[in-house]
mmCIF entry with sequence, helices, sheets and N, C-alpha, C, O atoms, coordinates in Angstrom:
data_MODEL
# 
_entry.id   MODEL 
# 
_entity.id                         1 
_entity.type                       polymer 
_entity.pdbx_number_of_molecules   1 
# 
_entity_poly.entity_id                      1 
_entity_poly.type                           'polypeptide(L)' 
_entity_poly.nstd_linkage                   no 
_entity_poly.nstd_monomer                   no 
_entity_poly.pdbx_seq_one_letter_code       MNALALLVPLALGLGTLALLFFGWTLGNGQYDDPDGAASRILFDDTEENT 
_entity_poly.pdbx_seq_one_letter_code_can   MNALALLVPLALGLGTLALLFFGWTLGNGQYDDPDGAASRILFDDTEENT 
_entity_poly.pdbx_strand_id                 A 
# 
loop_
_entity_poly_seq.entity_id 
_entity_poly_seq.num 
_entity_poly_seq.mon_id 
_entity_poly_seq.hetero 
1 1  MET n 
1 2  ASN n 
1 3  ALA n 
1 4  LEU n 
1 5  ALA n 
1 6  LEU n 
1 7  LEU n 
1 8  VAL n 
1 9  PRO n 
1 10 LEU n 
1 11 ALA n 
1 12 LEU n 
1 13 GLY n 
1 14 LEU n 
1 15 GLY n 
1 16 THR n 
1 17 LEU n 
1 18 ALA n 
1 19 LEU n 
1 20 LEU n 
1 21 PHE n 
1 22 PHE n 
1 23 GLY n 
1 24 TRP n 
1 25 THR n 
1 26 LEU n 
1 27 GLY n 
1 28 ASN n 
1 29 GLY n 
1 30 GLN n 
1 31 TYR n 
1 32 ASP n 
1 33 ASP n 
1 34 PRO n 
1 35 ASP n 
1 36 GLY n 
1 37 ALA n 
1 38 ALA n 
1 39 SER n 
1 40 ARG n 
1 41 ILE n 
1 42 LEU n 
1 43 PHE n 
1 44 ASP n 
1 45 ASP n 
1 46 THR n 
1 47 GLU n 
1 48 GLU n 
1 49 ASN n 
1 50 THR n 
# 
_struct_asym.id          A 
_struct_asym.entity_id   1 
# 
loop_
_struct_conf.conf_type_id 
_struct_conf.id 
_struct_conf.pdbx_PDB_helix_id 
_struct_conf.beg_label_comp_id 
_struct_conf.beg_label_asym_id 
_struct_conf.beg_label_seq_id 
_struct_conf.pdbx_beg_PDB_ins_code 
_struct_conf.end_label_comp_id 
_struct_conf.end_label_asym_id 
_struct_conf.end_label_seq_id 
_struct_conf.pdbx_end_PDB_ins_code 
_struct_conf.beg_auth_comp_id 
_struct_conf.beg_auth_asym_id 
_struct_conf.beg_auth_seq_id 
_struct_conf.end_auth_comp_id 
_struct_conf.end_auth_asym_id 
_struct_conf.end_auth_seq_id 
_struct_conf.pdbx_PDB_helix_class 
_struct_conf.details 
_struct_conf.pdbx_PDB_helix_length 
HELX_P HELX_P1 AA1 ASN A 2  ? GLY A 27 ? ASN A 2  GLY A 27 1 ? 26 
HELX_P HELX_P2 AA2 GLY A 36 ? ARG A 40 ? GLY A 36 ARG A 40 1 ? 5  
# 
_struct_conf_type.id          HELX_P 
_struct_conf_type.criteria    ? 
_struct_conf_type.reference   ? 
# 
loop_
_atom_site.group_PDB 
_atom_site.id 
_atom_site.type_symbol 
_atom_site.label_atom_id 
_atom_site.label_alt_id 
_atom_site.label_comp_id 
_atom_site.label_asym_id 
_atom_site.label_entity_id 
_atom_site.label_seq_id 
_atom_site.pdbx_PDB_ins_code 
_atom_site.Cartn_x 
_atom_site.Cartn_y 
_atom_site.Cartn_z 
_atom_site.occupancy 
_atom_site.B_iso_or_equiv 
_atom_site.pdbx_formal_charge 
_atom_site.auth_seq_id 
_atom_site.auth_comp_id 
_atom_site.auth_asym_id 
_atom_site.auth_atom_id 
_atom_site.pdbx_PDB_model_num 
ATOM 1   N N  . MET A 1 1  ? -38.353 -15.184 23.858  1.00 0.00 ? 1  MET A N  1 
ATOM 2   C CA . MET A 1 1  ? -37.547 -13.985 23.985  1.00 0.00 ? 1  MET A CA 1 
ATOM 3   C C  . MET A 1 1  ? -36.322 -14.236 24.859  1.00 0.00 ? 1  MET A C  1 
ATOM 4   O O  . MET A 1 1  ? -35.269 -13.633 24.656  1.00 0.00 ? 1  MET A O  1 
ATOM 5   N N  . ASN A 1 2  ? -36.472 -15.134 25.833  1.00 0.00 ? 2  ASN A N  1 
ATOM 6   C CA . ASN A 1 2  ? -35.332 -15.439 26.683  1.00 0.00 ? 2  ASN A CA 1 
ATOM 7   C C  . ASN A 1 2  ? -34.231 -16.154 25.909  1.00 0.00 ? 2  ASN A C  1 
ATOM 8   O O  . ASN A 1 2  ? -33.048 -16.006 26.216  1.00 0.00 ? 2  ASN A O  1 
ATOM 9   N N  . ALA A 1 3  ? -34.627 -16.928 24.904  1.00 0.00 ? 3  ALA A N  1 
ATOM 10  C CA . ALA A 1 3  ? -33.630 -17.627 24.093  1.00 0.00 ? 3  ALA A CA 1 
ATOM 11  C C  . ALA A 1 3  ? -32.809 -16.639 23.280  1.00 0.00 ? 3  ALA A C  1 
ATOM 12  O O  . ALA A 1 3  ? -31.608 -16.837 23.099  1.00 0.00 ? 3  ALA A O  1 
ATOM 13  N N  . LEU A 1 4  ? -33.434 -15.589 22.792  1.00 0.00 ? 4  LEU A N  1 
ATOM 14  C CA . LEU A 1 4  ? -32.700 -14.581 22.028  1.00 0.00 ? 4  LEU A CA 1 
ATOM 15  C C  . LEU A 1 4  ? -31.686 -13.847 22.893  1.00 0.00 ? 4  LEU A C  1 
ATOM 16  O O  . LEU A 1 4  ? -30.625 -13.455 22.409  1.00 0.00 ? 4  LEU A O  1 
ATOM 17  N N  . ALA A 1 5  ? -32.000 -13.662 24.147  1.00 0.00 ? 5  ALA A N  1 
ATOM 18  C CA . ALA A 1 5  ? -31.083 -12.984 25.052  1.00 0.00 ? 5  ALA A CA 1 
ATOM 19  C C  . ALA A 1 5  ? -29.807 -13.805 25.253  1.00 0.00 ? 5  ALA A C  1 
ATOM 20  O O  . ALA A 1 5  ? -28.759 -13.253 25.589  1.00 0.00 ? 5  ALA A O  1 
ATOM 21  N N  . LEU A 1 6  ? -29.893 -15.093 25.052  1.00 0.00 ? 6  LEU A N  1 
ATOM 22  C CA . LEU A 1 6  ? -28.724 -15.951 25.159  1.00 0.00 ? 6  LEU A CA 1 
ATOM 23  C C  . LEU A 1 6  ? -28.050 -16.152 23.801  1.00 0.00 ? 6  LEU A C  1 
ATOM 24  O O  . LEU A 1 6  ? -26.824 -16.112 23.706  1.00 0.00 ? 6  LEU A O  1 
ATOM 25  N N  . LEU A 1 7  ? -28.839 -16.366 22.763  1.00 0.00 ? 7  LEU A N  1 
ATOM 26  C CA . LEU A 1 7  ? -28.282 -16.724 21.463  1.00 0.00 ? 7  LEU A CA 1 
ATOM 27  C C  . LEU A 1 7  ? -27.625 -15.566 20.725  1.00 0.00 ? 7  LEU A C  1 
ATOM 28  O O  . LEU A 1 7  ? -26.627 -15.780 20.036  1.00 0.00 ? 7  LEU A O  1 
ATOM 29  N N  . VAL A 1 8  ? -28.137 -14.369 20.840  1.00 0.00 ? 8  VAL A N  1 
ATOM 30  C CA . VAL A 1 8  ? -27.557 -13.225 20.130  1.00 0.00 ? 8  VAL A CA 1 
ATOM 31  C C  . VAL A 1 8  ? -26.154 -12.912 20.653  1.00 0.00 ? 8  VAL A C  1 
ATOM 32  O O  . VAL A 1 8  ? -25.236 -12.782 19.842  1.00 0.00 ? 8  VAL A O  1 
ATOM 33  N N  . PRO A 1 9  ? -25.943 -12.786 21.958  1.00 0.00 ? 9  PRO A N  1 
ATOM 34  C CA . PRO A 1 9  ? -24.559 -12.561 22.416  1.00 0.00 ? 9  PRO A CA 1 
ATOM 35  C C  . PRO A 1 9  ? -23.637 -13.741 22.125  1.00 0.00 ? 9  PRO A C  1 
ATOM 36  O O  . PRO A 1 9  ? -22.448 -13.547 21.870  1.00 0.00 ? 9  PRO A O  1 
ATOM 37  N N  . LEU A 1 10 ? -24.162 -14.945 22.161  1.00 0.00 ? 10 LEU A N  1 
ATOM 38  C CA . LEU A 1 10 ? -23.355 -16.114 21.844  1.00 0.00 ? 10 LEU A CA 1 
ATOM 39  C C  . LEU A 1 10 ? -22.920 -16.084 20.378  1.00 0.00 ? 10 LEU A C  1 
ATOM 40  O O  . LEU A 1 10 ? -21.763 -16.377 20.075  1.00 0.00 ? 10 LEU A O  1 
ATOM 41  N N  . ALA A 1 11 ? -23.822 -15.739 19.475  1.00 0.00 ? 11 ALA A N  1 
ATOM 42  C CA . ALA A 1 11 ? -23.484 -15.647 18.060  1.00 0.00 ? 11 ALA A CA 1 
ATOM 43  C C  . ALA A 1 11 ? -22.485 -14.520 17.809  1.00 0.00 ? 11 ALA A C  1 
ATOM 44  O O  . ALA A 1 11 ? -21.556 -14.696 17.021  1.00 0.00 ? 11 ALA A O  1 
ATOM 45  N N  . LEU A 1 12 ? -22.651 -13.398 18.443  1.00 0.00 ? 12 LEU A N  1 
ATOM 46  C CA . LEU A 1 12 ? -21.702 -12.294 18.289  1.00 0.00 ? 12 LEU A CA 1 
ATOM 47  C C  . LEU A 1 12 ? -20.331 -12.661 18.841  1.00 0.00 ? 12 LEU A C  1 
ATOM 48  O O  . LEU A 1 12 ? -19.307 -12.302 18.260  1.00 0.00 ? 12 LEU A O  1 
ATOM 49  N N  . GLY A 1 13 ? -20.312 -13.361 19.939  1.00 0.00 ? 13 GLY A N  1 
ATOM 50  C CA . GLY A 1 13 ? -19.045 -13.797 20.515  1.00 0.00 ? 13 GLY A CA 1 
ATOM 51  C C  . GLY A 1 13 ? -18.320 -14.796 19.633  1.00 0.00 ? 13 GLY A C  1 
ATOM 52  O O  . GLY A 1 13 ? -17.106 -14.697 19.455  1.00 0.00 ? 13 GLY A O  1 
ATOM 53  N N  . LEU A 1 14 ? -19.046 -15.758 19.078  1.00 0.00 ? 14 LEU A N  1 
ATOM 54  C CA . LEU A 1 14 ? -18.425 -16.729 18.182  1.00 0.00 ? 14 LEU A CA 1 
ATOM 55  C C  . LEU A 1 14 ? -17.949 -16.081 16.883  1.00 0.00 ? 14 LEU A C  1 
ATOM 56  O O  . LEU A 1 14 ? -16.900 -16.448 16.354  1.00 0.00 ? 14 LEU A O  1 
ATOM 57  N N  . GLY A 1 15 ? -18.710 -15.126 16.372  1.00 0.00 ? 15 GLY A N  1 
ATOM 58  C CA . GLY A 1 15 ? -18.287 -14.400 15.178  1.00 0.00 ? 15 GLY A CA 1 
ATOM 59  C C  . GLY A 1 15 ? -17.030 -13.591 15.427  1.00 0.00 ? 15 GLY A C  1 
ATOM 60  O O  . GLY A 1 15 ? -16.136 -13.545 14.582  1.00 0.00 ? 15 GLY A O  1 
ATOM 61  N N  . THR A 1 16 ? -16.960 -12.957 16.581  1.00 0.00 ? 16 THR A N  1 
ATOM 62  C CA . THR A 1 16 ? -15.772 -12.196 16.941  1.00 0.00 ? 16 THR A CA 1 
ATOM 63  C C  . THR A 1 16 ? -14.568 -13.112 17.104  1.00 0.00 ? 16 THR A C  1 
ATOM 64  O O  . THR A 1 16 ? -13.463 -12.778 16.677  1.00 0.00 ? 16 THR A O  1 
ATOM 65  N N  . LEU A 1 17 ? -14.783 -14.259 17.717  1.00 0.00 ? 17 LEU A N  1 
ATOM 66  C CA . LEU A 1 17 ? -13.719 -15.234 17.888  1.00 0.00 ? 17 LEU A CA 1 
ATOM 67  C C  . LEU A 1 17 ? -13.205 -15.734 16.536  1.00 0.00 ? 17 LEU A C  1 
ATOM 68  O O  . LEU A 1 17 ? -11.997 -15.870 16.345  1.00 0.00 ? 17 LEU A O  1 
ATOM 69  N N  . ALA A 1 18 ? -14.101 -16.004 15.614  1.00 0.00 ? 18 ALA A N  1 
ATOM 70  C CA . ALA A 1 18 ? -13.702 -16.453 14.279  1.00 0.00 ? 18 ALA A CA 1 
ATOM 71  C C  . ALA A 1 18 ? -12.935 -15.360 13.547  1.00 0.00 ? 18 ALA A C  1 
ATOM 72  O O  . ALA A 1 18 ? -11.961 -15.650 12.853  1.00 0.00 ? 18 ALA A O  1 
ATOM 73  N N  . LEU A 1 19 ? -13.358 -14.116 13.690  1.00 0.00 ? 19 LEU A N  1 
ATOM 74  C CA . LEU A 1 19 ? -12.666 -13.001 13.044  1.00 0.00 ? 19 LEU A CA 1 
ATOM 75  C C  . LEU A 1 19 ? -11.269 -12.809 13.625  1.00 0.00 ? 19 LEU A C  1 
ATOM 76  O O  . LEU A 1 19 ? -10.327 -12.524 12.886  1.00 0.00 ? 19 LEU A O  1 
ATOM 77  N N  . LEU A 1 20 ? -11.126 -12.960 14.929  1.00 0.00 ? 20 LEU A N  1 
ATOM 78  C CA . LEU A 1 20 ? -9.813  -12.859 15.559  1.00 0.00 ? 20 LEU A CA 1 
ATOM 79  C C  . LEU A 1 20 ? -8.899  -13.993 15.114  1.00 0.00 ? 20 LEU A C  1 
ATOM 80  O O  . LEU A 1 20 ? -7.711  -13.783 14.871  1.00 0.00 ? 20 LEU A O  1 
ATOM 81  N N  . PHE A 1 21 ? -9.454  -15.186 15.010  1.00 0.00 ? 21 PHE A N  1 
ATOM 82  C CA . PHE A 1 21 ? -8.657  -16.324 14.549  1.00 0.00 ? 21 PHE A CA 1 
ATOM 83  C C  . PHE A 1 21 ? -8.213  -16.122 13.111  1.00 0.00 ? 21 PHE A C  1 
ATOM 84  O O  . PHE A 1 21 ? -7.072  -16.440 12.772  1.00 0.00 ? 21 PHE A O  1 
ATOM 85  N N  . PHE A 1 22 ? -9.081  -15.606 12.263  1.00 0.00 ? 22 PHE A N  1 
ATOM 86  C CA . PHE A 1 22 ? -8.723  -15.319 10.876  1.00 0.00 ? 22 PHE A CA 1 
ATOM 87  C C  . PHE A 1 22 ? -7.623  -14.264 10.807  1.00 0.00 ? 22 PHE A C  1 
ATOM 88  O O  . PHE A 1 22 ? -6.690  -14.394 10.015  1.00 0.00 ? 22 PHE A O  1 
ATOM 89  N N  . GLY A 1 23 ? -7.724  -13.230 11.623  1.00 0.00 ? 23 GLY A N  1 
ATOM 90  C CA . GLY A 1 23 ? -6.671  -12.217 11.670  1.00 0.00 ? 23 GLY A CA 1 
ATOM 91  C C  . GLY A 1 23 ? -5.349  -12.793 12.138  1.00 0.00 ? 23 GLY A C  1 
ATOM 92  O O  . GLY A 1 23 ? -4.289  -12.394 11.654  1.00 0.00 ? 23 GLY A O  1 
ATOM 93  N N  . TRP A 1 24 ? -5.403  -13.728 13.075  1.00 0.00 ? 24 TRP A N  1 
ATOM 94  C CA . TRP A 1 24 ? -4.194  -14.380 13.562  1.00 0.00 ? 24 TRP A CA 1 
ATOM 95  C C  . TRP A 1 24 ? -3.531  -15.201 12.452  1.00 0.00 ? 24 TRP A C  1 
ATOM 96  O O  . TRP A 1 24 ? -2.308  -15.187 12.314  1.00 0.00 ? 24 TRP A O  1 
ATOM 97  N N  . THR A 1 25 ? -4.341  -15.915 11.663  1.00 0.00 ? 25 THR A N  1 
ATOM 98  C CA . THR A 1 25 ? -3.773  -16.700 10.572  1.00 0.00 ? 25 THR A CA 1 
ATOM 99  C C  . THR A 1 25 ? -3.183  -15.798 9.491   1.00 0.00 ? 25 THR A C  1 
ATOM 100 O O  . THR A 1 25 ? -2.164  -16.145 8.894   1.00 0.00 ? 25 THR A O  1 
ATOM 101 N N  . LEU A 1 26 ? -3.797  -14.659 9.230   1.00 0.00 ? 26 LEU A N  1 
ATOM 102 C CA . LEU A 1 26 ? -3.231  -13.715 8.272   1.00 0.00 ? 26 LEU A CA 1 
ATOM 103 C C  . LEU A 1 26 ? -1.897  -13.172 8.765   1.00 0.00 ? 26 LEU A C  1 
ATOM 104 O O  . LEU A 1 26 ? -0.954  -13.025 7.988   1.00 0.00 ? 26 LEU A O  1 
ATOM 105 N N  . GLY A 1 27 ? -1.823  -12.876 10.048  1.00 0.00 ? 27 GLY A N  1 
ATOM 106 C CA . GLY A 1 27 ? -0.601  -12.338 10.630  1.00 0.00 ? 27 GLY A CA 1 
ATOM 107 C C  . GLY A 1 27 ? 0.543   -13.331 10.640  1.00 0.00 ? 27 GLY A C  1 
ATOM 108 O O  . GLY A 1 27 ? 1.705   -12.929 10.579  1.00 0.00 ? 27 GLY A O  1 
ATOM 109 N N  . ASN A 1 28 ? 0.244   -14.613 10.715  1.00 0.00 ? 28 ASN A N  1 
ATOM 110 C CA . ASN A 1 28 ? 1.282   -15.634 10.752  1.00 0.00 ? 28 ASN A CA 1 
ATOM 111 C C  . ASN A 1 28 ? 1.673   -16.129 9.369   1.00 0.00 ? 28 ASN A C  1 
ATOM 112 O O  . ASN A 1 28 ? 2.467   -17.063 9.261   1.00 0.00 ? 28 ASN A O  1 
ATOM 113 N N  . GLY A 1 29 ? 1.146   -15.539 8.319   1.00 0.00 ? 29 GLY A N  1 
ATOM 114 C CA . GLY A 1 29 ? 1.553   -15.890 6.962   1.00 0.00 ? 29 GLY A CA 1 
ATOM 115 C C  . GLY A 1 29 ? 0.968   -17.186 6.456   1.00 0.00 ? 29 GLY A C  1 
ATOM 116 O O  . GLY A 1 29 ? 1.583   -17.850 5.622   1.00 0.00 ? 29 GLY A O  1 
ATOM 117 N N  . GLN A 1 30 ? -0.182  -17.558 6.925   1.00 0.00 ? 30 GLN A N  1 
ATOM 118 C CA . GLN A 1 30 ? -0.806  -18.814 6.517   1.00 0.00 ? 30 GLN A CA 1 
ATOM 119 C C  . GLN A 1 30 ? -1.180  -18.806 5.036   1.00 0.00 ? 30 GLN A C  1 
ATOM 120 O O  . GLN A 1 30 ? -1.217  -19.863 4.407   1.00 0.00 ? 30 GLN A O  1 
ATOM 121 N N  . TYR A 1 31 ? -1.455  -17.640 4.476   1.00 0.00 ? 31 TYR A N  1 
ATOM 122 C CA . TYR A 1 31 ? -1.949  -17.545 3.103   1.00 0.00 ? 31 TYR A CA 1 
ATOM 123 C C  . TYR A 1 31 ? -0.936  -16.881 2.177   1.00 0.00 ? 31 TYR A C  1 
ATOM 124 O O  . TYR A 1 31 ? -1.322  -16.295 1.166   1.00 0.00 ? 31 TYR A O  1 
ATOM 125 N N  . ASP A 1 32 ? 0.353   -16.961 2.503   1.00 0.00 ? 32 ASP A N  1 
ATOM 126 C CA . ASP A 1 32 ? 1.366   -16.289 1.699   1.00 0.00 ? 32 ASP A CA 1 
ATOM 127 C C  . ASP A 1 32 ? 1.560   -16.921 0.329   1.00 0.00 ? 32 ASP A C  1 
ATOM 128 O O  . ASP A 1 32 ? 1.838   -16.208 -0.635  1.00 0.00 ? 32 ASP A O  1 
ATOM 129 N N  . ASP A 1 33 ? 1.424   -18.236 0.214   1.00 0.00 ? 33 ASP A N  1 
ATOM 130 C CA . ASP A 1 33 ? 1.686   -18.925 -1.046  1.00 0.00 ? 33 ASP A CA 1 
ATOM 131 C C  . ASP A 1 33 ? 0.512   -19.837 -1.405  1.00 0.00 ? 33 ASP A C  1 
ATOM 132 O O  . ASP A 1 33 ? 0.644   -21.058 -1.321  1.00 0.00 ? 33 ASP A O  1 
ATOM 133 N N  . PRO A 1 34 ? -0.628  -19.276 -1.800  1.00 0.00 ? 34 PRO A N  1 
ATOM 134 C CA . PRO A 1 34 ? -1.791  -20.128 -2.082  1.00 0.00 ? 34 PRO A CA 1 
ATOM 135 C C  . PRO A 1 34 ? -1.646  -20.964 -3.347  1.00 0.00 ? 34 PRO A C  1 
ATOM 136 O O  . PRO A 1 34 ? -2.283  -22.011 -3.462  1.00 0.00 ? 34 PRO A O  1 
ATOM 137 N N  . ASP A 1 35 ? -0.821  -20.527 -4.302  1.00 0.00 ? 35 ASP A N  1 
ATOM 138 C CA . ASP A 1 35 ? -0.662  -21.270 -5.552  1.00 0.00 ? 35 ASP A CA 1 
ATOM 139 C C  . ASP A 1 35 ? 0.482   -22.277 -5.488  1.00 0.00 ? 35 ASP A C  1 
ATOM 140 O O  . ASP A 1 35 ? 0.615   -23.110 -6.384  1.00 0.00 ? 35 ASP A O  1 
ATOM 141 N N  . GLY A 1 36 ? 1.292   -22.217 -4.470  1.00 0.00 ? 36 GLY A N  1 
ATOM 142 C CA . GLY A 1 36 ? 2.445   -23.102 -4.384  1.00 0.00 ? 36 GLY A CA 1 
ATOM 143 C C  . GLY A 1 36 ? 2.062   -24.565 -4.275  1.00 0.00 ? 36 GLY A C  1 
ATOM 144 O O  . GLY A 1 36 ? 2.613   -25.395 -4.998  1.00 0.00 ? 36 GLY A O  1 
ATOM 145 N N  . ALA A 1 37 ? 1.150   -24.900 -3.408  1.00 0.00 ? 37 ALA A N  1 
ATOM 146 C CA . ALA A 1 37 ? 0.749   -26.293 -3.236  1.00 0.00 ? 37 ALA A CA 1 
ATOM 147 C C  . ALA A 1 37 ? -0.015  -26.795 -4.454  1.00 0.00 ? 37 ALA A C  1 
ATOM 148 O O  . ALA A 1 37 ? 0.055   -27.979 -4.786  1.00 0.00 ? 37 ALA A O  1 
ATOM 149 N N  . ALA A 1 38 ? -0.737  -25.916 -5.114  1.00 0.00 ? 38 ALA A N  1 
ATOM 150 C CA . ALA A 1 38 ? -1.507  -26.324 -6.288  1.00 0.00 ? 38 ALA A CA 1 
ATOM 151 C C  . ALA A 1 38 ? -0.587  -26.717 -7.437  1.00 0.00 ? 38 ALA A C  1 
ATOM 152 O O  . ALA A 1 38 ? -0.892  -27.656 -8.172  1.00 0.00 ? 38 ALA A O  1 
ATOM 153 N N  . SER A 1 39 ? 0.513   -26.031 -7.604  1.00 0.00 ? 39 SER A N  1 
ATOM 154 C CA . SER A 1 39 ? 1.430   -26.397 -8.679  1.00 0.00 ? 39 SER A CA 1 
ATOM 155 C C  . SER A 1 39 ? 2.431   -27.451 -8.232  1.00 0.00 ? 39 SER A C  1 
ATOM 156 O O  . SER A 1 39 ? 2.940   -28.205 -9.061  1.00 0.00 ? 39 SER A O  1 
ATOM 157 N N  . ARG A 1 40 ? 2.721   -27.519 -6.945  1.00 0.00 ? 40 ARG A N  1 
ATOM 158 C CA . ARG A 1 40 ? 3.686   -28.485 -6.433  1.00 0.00 ? 40 ARG A CA 1 
ATOM 159 C C  . ARG A 1 40 ? 3.174   -29.914 -6.554  1.00 0.00 ? 40 ARG A C  1 
ATOM 160 O O  . ARG A 1 40 ? 3.972   -30.846 -6.653  1.00 0.00 ? 40 ARG A O  1 
ATOM 161 N N  . ILE A 1 41 ? 1.872   -30.101 -6.547  1.00 0.00 ? 41 ILE A N  1 
ATOM 162 C CA . ILE A 1 41 ? 1.306   -31.439 -6.633  1.00 0.00 ? 41 ILE A CA 1 
ATOM 163 C C  . ILE A 1 41 ? 1.493   -32.033 -8.038  1.00 0.00 ? 41 ILE A C  1 
ATOM 164 O O  . ILE A 1 41 ? 1.425   -33.250 -8.214  1.00 0.00 ? 41 ILE A O  1 
ATOM 165 N N  . LEU A 1 42 ? 1.727   -31.177 -9.025  1.00 0.00 ? 42 LEU A N  1 
ATOM 166 C CA . LEU A 1 42 ? 1.865   -31.650 -10.400 1.00 0.00 ? 42 LEU A CA 1 
ATOM 167 C C  . LEU A 1 42 ? 3.245   -32.216 -10.702 1.00 0.00 ? 42 LEU A C  1 
ATOM 168 O O  . LEU A 1 42 ? 3.401   -32.960 -11.670 1.00 0.00 ? 42 LEU A O  1 
ATOM 169 N N  . PHE A 1 43 ? 4.246   -31.883 -9.898  1.00 0.00 ? 43 PHE A N  1 
ATOM 170 C CA . PHE A 1 43 ? 5.613   -32.275 -10.186 1.00 0.00 ? 43 PHE A CA 1 
ATOM 171 C C  . PHE A 1 43 ? 6.099   -33.279 -9.154  1.00 0.00 ? 43 PHE A C  1 
ATOM 172 O O  . PHE A 1 43 ? 5.792   -33.163 -7.968  1.00 0.00 ? 43 PHE A O  1 
ATOM 173 N N  . ASP A 1 44 ? 6.859   -34.264 -9.614  1.00 0.00 ? 44 ASP A N  1 
ATOM 174 C CA . ASP A 1 44 ? 7.408   -35.279 -8.728  1.00 0.00 ? 44 ASP A CA 1 
ATOM 175 C C  . ASP A 1 44 ? 8.852   -34.896 -8.416  1.00 0.00 ? 44 ASP A C  1 
ATOM 176 O O  . ASP A 1 44 ? 9.723   -35.032 -9.276  1.00 0.00 ? 44 ASP A O  1 
ATOM 177 N N  . ASP A 1 45 ? 9.116   -34.428 -7.220  1.00 0.00 ? 45 ASP A N  1 
ATOM 178 C CA . ASP A 1 45 ? 10.439  -33.981 -6.837  1.00 0.00 ? 45 ASP A CA 1 
ATOM 179 C C  . ASP A 1 45 ? 11.263  -35.072 -6.183  1.00 0.00 ? 45 ASP A C  1 
ATOM 180 O O  . ASP A 1 45 ? 12.441  -34.852 -5.903  1.00 0.00 ? 45 ASP A O  1 
ATOM 181 N N  . THR A 1 46 ? 10.697  -36.227 -5.931  1.00 0.00 ? 46 THR A N  1 
ATOM 182 C CA . THR A 1 46 ? 11.440  -37.286 -5.265  1.00 0.00 ? 46 THR A CA 1 
ATOM 183 C C  . THR A 1 46 ? 12.327  -38.005 -6.275  1.00 0.00 ? 46 THR A C  1 
ATOM 184 O O  . THR A 1 46 ? 11.941  -38.216 -7.425  1.00 0.00 ? 46 THR A O  1 
ATOM 185 N N  . GLU A 1 47 ? 13.509  -38.372 -5.826  1.00 0.00 ? 47 GLU A N  1 
ATOM 186 C CA . GLU A 1 47 ? 14.435  -39.096 -6.677  1.00 0.00 ? 47 GLU A CA 1 
ATOM 187 C C  . GLU A 1 47 ? 14.253  -40.591 -6.448  1.00 0.00 ? 47 GLU A C  1 
ATOM 188 O O  . GLU A 1 47 ? 14.116  -41.056 -5.316  1.00 0.00 ? 47 GLU A O  1 
ATOM 189 N N  . GLU A 1 48 ? 14.255  -41.322 -7.544  1.00 0.00 ? 48 GLU A N  1 
ATOM 190 C CA . GLU A 1 48 ? 14.079  -42.769 -7.447  1.00 0.00 ? 48 GLU A CA 1 
ATOM 191 C C  . GLU A 1 48 ? 15.414  -43.430 -7.166  1.00 0.00 ? 48 GLU A C  1 
ATOM 192 O O  . GLU A 1 48 ? 16.437  -43.041 -7.730  1.00 0.00 ? 48 GLU A O  1 
ATOM 193 N N  . ASN A 1 49 ? 15.406  -44.430 -6.294  1.00 0.00 ? 49 ASN A N  1 
ATOM 194 C CA . ASN A 1 49 ? 16.613  -45.181 -5.979  1.00 0.00 ? 49 ASN A CA 1 
ATOM 195 C C  . ASN A 1 49 ? 16.687  -46.378 -6.894  1.00 0.00 ? 49 ASN A C  1 
ATOM 196 O O  . ASN A 1 49 ? 16.043  -47.398 -6.647  1.00 0.00 ? 49 ASN A O  1 
ATOM 197 N N  . THR A 1 50 ? 17.483  -46.258 -7.969  1.00 0.00 ? 50 THR A N  1 
ATOM 198 C CA . THR A 1 50 ? 17.621  -47.386 -8.899  1.00 0.00 ? 50 THR A CA 1 
ATOM 199 C C  . THR A 1 50 ? 19.036  -47.882 -8.935  1.00 0.00 ? 50 THR A C  1 
ATOM 200 O O  . THR A 1 50 ? 19.340  -48.828 -9.663  1.00 0.00 ? 50 THR A O  1 
# 
């Protein structure tokens, strides 16, 4: 029972921390263009020096 008194608040604290971090990434526009990198990998934009 003593372990639960430590682990439950620790789990709630880590969950809250993860939720705050996720909100921070949403606020900073981390997920604004999820399809951009997926399609950008298909095209070669570099110019060859010949």
